[in-house]
C-alpha positions, 0 to 999 in steps of 0.5 A, spaced: 721 810 765 725 816 767 732 814 764 728 810 758 726 816 756 732 820 757 737 816 753 731 816 747 733 824 749 739 823 749 739 819 742 735 824 739 739 830 740 745 826 737 742 825 731 739 831 730 746 834 728 747 829 723 741 829 720 741 836 718 749 834 716 747 829 711 740 834 709 746 838 706 750 834 701 741 831 700 740 839 698 747 839 693 746 832 690 739 837 688 743 842 685 747 838 681 741 836 678 738 842 676 744 844 674 744 838 669 737 840 668 739 846 665 745 846 661 741 839 657 735 844 656 740 849 654 746 846 649 742 840 648 746 836 652 747 828 649 747 821 652 752 822 655 753 828 658 747 827 662 750 819 665 755 822 666 753 829 671 748 823 673 753 819 675 757 824 678 753 826 683 750 820 685 757 818 687 759 825 691 754 824 693 755 817 696 760 818 697 761 824 701 755 821 705 760 816 707 766 821 708 760 825 715 758 819 716 766 817 718 767 824 721 761 824 725 762 832 724 757 836 728 755 840 723 757 842 716 760 849 716 760 854 710 767 852 708 764 845 705 758 849 703 762 852 698 766 846 696 760 844 694 758 847 690 763 847 687 764 841 687 757 841 683 759 846 678 765 841 676 759 836 675 757 841 670 764 841 668 765 834 667 757 832 663 760 837 659 767 835 656 763 826 656 758 831 652 764 833 646 766 827 645 758 828 641 760 835 639 764 840 640 762 842 646 760 850 648 767 852 649 765 859 653 759 857 658 765 850 659 771 856 661 766 859 665 762 854 670 771 852 671 773 858 672 769 860 677 770 853 680 777 855 680 776 863 683 772 859 688 777 854 689 781 860 694 774 861 698 772 855 701 780 855 706 780 862 707 772 862 710 774 855 714 780 860 717 775 864 718 770 862 721 774 856 724 771 851 723 778 848 720 777 840 720 781 835 716 774 831 712 774 838 710 781 839 708 780 832 704 774 835 700 777 842 698 783 836 695 779 831 692 775 836 688 781 839 686 783 833 684 777 831 679 777 837 676 784 837 673 784 830 670 777 832 667 780 838 664 786 834 662 782 829 659 778 834 655 785 837 652 787 831 651 783 830 646 787 835 643 794 835 644 794 828 644 795 822 650 800 825 653 796 830 657 793 825 661 801 825 665 798 831 670 790 828 671 792 821 673 798 824 679 794 825 684 792 818 683 797 814 682 801 818 687 794 815 692 795 807 688 804 808 690 802 809 697 798 802 697 804 800 696 809 803 699 805 806 705 812 810 708 809 815 702 803 816 706 807 821 711 805 827 713 808 832 708 810 839 711 806 845 708 809 848 703 807 855 698 811 852 691 807 846 693 800 850 693 802 854 687 804 849 681 796 846 684 794 851 683 797 853 676 794 846 674 788 848 672 789 855 670 794 852 665 790 847 663 784 851 662 787 856 657 789 850 653 783 848 652 779 855 652 783 855 644 786 863 645 793 860 642 795 856 637 795 849 637 803 849 639 802 855 644 798 852 648 802 845 647 807 850 651 802 852 657 801 844 658 809 842 658 809 847 663 804 844 668 806 837 667 813 839 669 812 843 675 808 837 677 812 832 676 819 837 680 813 838 686 812 830 686 819 829 686 821 834 691 815 830 695 816 824 695 824 825 695 823 828 702 819 822 704 822 817 702 829 820 707 825 820 712 823 813 711 830 812 711 832 816 718 831 811 724 825 813 729 827 816 736 828 810 743 822 810 746 826 811 753 831 817 749 825 821 747 822 820 754 828 822 757 829 829 752 821 831 754 823 830 762 828 836 762 
């Protein structure tokens, strides 16, 4: 009987961190719904905006909850909280962009929410490093939020400049799809300051074009620069991955001999 009680206690200890982590995602979903309610009241958001915002909140909660369950992360961590807050802002931006197909969006509000989300992009990684809470899940969470924001911004800017702008938002997802066909694309890339800089510039340049501060021709030039940089960055990485895939793996015996020296 004592053994049964002990096992039950261990199960409780195992369940408590998981329950606490899942509660964080529920809080994030609740914050998303609250922000949507505030936006809907303030600007009279239409059905498309509401449905898109709700879909984002539900899908984000479901995907993140599943990822946390599979990773068995003991604590959510401060950096992930920052990223979750940024995801909440991205959900609001997504709703505003969806609503813009019905009526002209409040540009200052859209620009303000996007600007805060872009600024916070440089915060969560720094928080993770300073608190020693860097995880593979946190890095992936941050990357997915970034990619989706770029996709949403490219959709918004494309309504004015044309569908070619969608190449910016869809390039990362096209790369992921291509990796299912060519597995060599899934290899780890070496760290690159240039890659990080180009990725950060995408949001800034798309936001500049979407803010409608410049003439249309200038906005097109800004977005063209963003697209050119992105093509260069992806092209460089694909070339490196392809070259790496062509190098034959060293025989196991040779590696063991080298390590033994």
